[in-house]
Residue, then its C-alpha position, 0 to 999 in steps of 0.5 A: m178032844t183028849s181025856t185031858g180036856f184039851t189038845e196041843d192045838d188048843l195050847r198053841a191057839l191060847a199061847g200064840p206061836r211065840s210062847f208056844e214055841r218057847g214052851l216046847g223047850y220047858r217040857e223037861a223043866v216041869e216037876a211036881l205035877e199033881v191032879d185034882g179032878d180036872r185041875f192040874t198044878a205043877v212047878v216049872h223051873g226057869t229063871d226062877s221056879y214058877e207055880v202053874v195051875l191049869e183048868p180045862g173048860e169047854d170046847g178046848e178052852v183052858w184057864g191058865e195061871c202062872d206067877c211069872p211076870y208075863g203070866a201075872e199080866g193074864h197071859f197064857c205063858k210058856h210055863c202054862v204051855a210046858v205044863g199043858l204039854a207035860v199033861l198030854q205027854r203023861r196022859g196015861e198016868l193021869a188016872g194014877l195021879r188023880a188017885d194019888g191026889a185023892a189019897r193025899a186029901e183023905h190022909l190030910e182029912s184023917w190027920l186033921s180029924s186026929h187033932s184036938r180042938d186046941d191043936l187045930l186052933a193053934l194051927v189056924r193061928e199059925l197060918i193066919d199069922s203068915d197068910r194075910d188073905l186067909r186072915r181076911r177071909l176068916e175075919l169076914r166069916a167071923a163078922s158074918a156070924g156075929a151080931d155087930p152089923g157095923q163090924l161086918r160093914a167095915r169088912i165089906t168096905d175093906l174088901l171093896s177097896i182097891g188099895r192093895f191092888s192099885r198103882y197110882g190109884y188104878v187097878e191094872y189088868a194083871e191085878a183085876r182078877a185078884y180084885a174081883g176075887q176079893v169083891g167075890e168074898a164080899v158077895a159070899a158074905i152077903n149071901a151067907l147073911t141072907g141064908k142065915g135069915r138076916g136078909d134085912q142086914a144083907i140088903v143094907l150091905a149089898r146096897e153099900a157094896i153096890r155104891l162102893l163098886g160103882q166108885a171103884c169100877e172106873q179105876v179097874d182095867d176089867s178087860d177080861g170081864h172078871l169084875g163085871a161077872v162078880a158085879a152081876e153076882l152082887g146084883a143077884a145077891h141084893l135081889a135075893a136078899c130083897r125076896a128073902a126079907p121084903p123091904d118097904p116097897g116105896e123105899t125100894a123104889e126110891w133106891l132103885v130109881g136113885h141107883l139107875l139114874g145116878d152117876l154110879n150105875h155102871l155095875p152091876d147092871i140092874d134091871v128094874h123088871d127083876y124087882r116087879d115082885v119085890l116092889g108090888a103094885s105100890g112100889r111100881a107106882r112109886a117108881r113110875e112117879l119118881a121116874q116121871q118127875a126125873w124125866r120132867r126135870k130133864p126131858t132130854g136125858w136118855a137115862e131118865k127117858d129110858l127108865l120111864q119108858e121101861l116102866l110104862k111098857a111093863e105096866g102096859d100103859i101104851d098111851a103114856l108111853v107114846a106121850v113120852h116118845a112124842a115129847d121129843l120127836a126126831p126130825s128124821g121120823w125115827t121116833h114116829l117109827v118107834i111109836a108105830q112099832e110100840l102100837d103094832a106090838v099091842g095090836r093097834e095097827a091103824d094108830a101105828l100107820d097114822w103115826a108113821e104117816r105123821g112122821l113122813r109129813a113132818a120129815r117132808g123136805e128133810h135131806h135125811v129121813d130114816d129109811r126104816l120109816l120109809d120102808y115101814v110105810t111103803g110096806r104097809y101100803v103094799a100089803a094093803g094093795r095101795l101100790g100107788d100110795a107106795t109109789s107116791v112116797r118113794r117119788d116124794r123121797f126121790e125129789a127131796a134127796r136124789t140119790l141112787a138108793a132113792y132112785q132104786h126104791l122108786r123104780a121098784a115101787a113104780r114097776a109094781a104100780g105100772t107107772w115106771d116109764a113115766d116116773r123114770a122119764t121124770a126122774l131122769d129129767l131131774l137128774r139131768t138138770d142136777a148134772e148140768d148144774g153140778h157140771r157148771g158149778g164144778r160140784y161133781s168130782a166123782g160124777p153125778v147121780l145121773i151116770d150111776v142110775l143109767i148104769d144101774d138101769e143098764d142103759y149103757d148107750t145113754a150113759w156113754h153118751a153123757a160120760p165124756r162131759l159128766a162122768g167121773p173116773r170111777q163111773h168111767l171105769t164102771l162103764a168100761d168094765r160093764t161094756r168092754d166086750t160090746r164097746p171096746a173102742d170106748a172102754l180102751p181109752v178109759y183103761l189107758r187113762a187109769i194106768e197113767p197115774m199109777k206109773k208114778t206110784t209104788g206098792d203091791a196094791t197099785y201093781h196088782r191093779m195096774a196088771e188088772l187094767l192092762r189085762h182089760a186093755r189087752a182084751c179091748h185091743r184083741a176085740l178091735g184087732s189091734e193087739a200089736e199096738f198093745t204089745t208095743y204099749l206094754a213093751a214101752l211101759r216095761a222099759d219105763q218101769k223096769r226099776k220096779p222089780k216087784l211090778m215086773k214080777i207081777l206083770t209076768e205072773n199075769g202073762l203081761 
């Protein structure tokens, strides 16, 4: 890292190759470079003259702002690149430029101090007549200093309005940062009120600002998160005001619950736990009462349920929390697992296992049972030395849903319990029945689970025996790949069959896969002592596919 806070590689990464290359040609167009601490400003002359601001961050990050059309959309443009390159080129001069900037600031301060109050007022009036943003900021400060809350509320409402930034009722990406900055002015005014001992007014204004921001956020492209960041500051401002001038606990609980369950709760993201000290015991009880009422009115509502669960968890009322979960149990057993985990967290392991076991019983026969519930129960059984019970759970699951994963879990549990030989025989009998039924009904275009488990068990002889009637193309290829060194005569026709349809298709992926299969076929021929047959086959394939030059090139690269 250089003394500038960034490198040429950082600029290239931020701008992308196209803008970086174009920025190289603008290095000589950079003028009026000024340095204020770590902040660099300059003018770049192009189609027009554009003002650029660069501010280095951490780890090579650079915030760049340019008023050119591309930069106004939030991009790190060629003009930002040009200024960054100029800074790097003049790094030896930066200390002097910083000193010049400090001297100018000192001179300005001296000049301002030399003028009378009336002169300065005239200057400010002249500036606010030509700068609307400055006027608005000063009006807000004036309203904050006054005693008229209605006037300040009107200014806050104006700042939260998207009007001056929106096109067709929507704030696009390029304007989102400026809108967030305007909202930030409202947040600063609310914090200023709190700092002046007017926290009660700050609370009212913060809640109004939160309501207005909730309405506006759906109409802003906040891809870079500027509005989300200032919304978090607004939430913090409301909390700070509540702590500085504690409001009525019951009324605060009503506002919090109303906000969290309302339609405009997207921004800011308020955490009810942060208000624990503000609410006190009576406020927390009121919040719980309101959340329970909302949940009873809408028991399937996620927001209502989540809020009530959070409040109950914070109060440590585990039985009430379990009751809320138990009112809507998922058929997969997932909710039973959540209850078990909550009980585990407070040291009630026996109750936790009981709920998990209930979940397994309730889900018996279901095609989908949450794997985490199965893992939890069997893990508890294994830890307690109940290996037979763990195997029984896995056996029941395999019988209900005969998948490769269920078979693997059964195998691990039964091996630990010493019952794998018997369990494997039973499992394979079930899979053979499924395979035969599926074969007759034409249901297994990809091949039955039987072939997959035989391969997974490395029982390749049995798998090859069943493959001609039952295995799908993928399973045949897997078998061939696993056994071509030991069963080349079985593997060879699999590879040749897989190559045939590829002759009719094109594309690099197809060509590379064809070359791979040809290499495998050649290995089989070599093992069988019939390499001459492969040479003849390859020559015929090349002749047939000669109009595919890319394929010919890939075959040559693979020694084919």
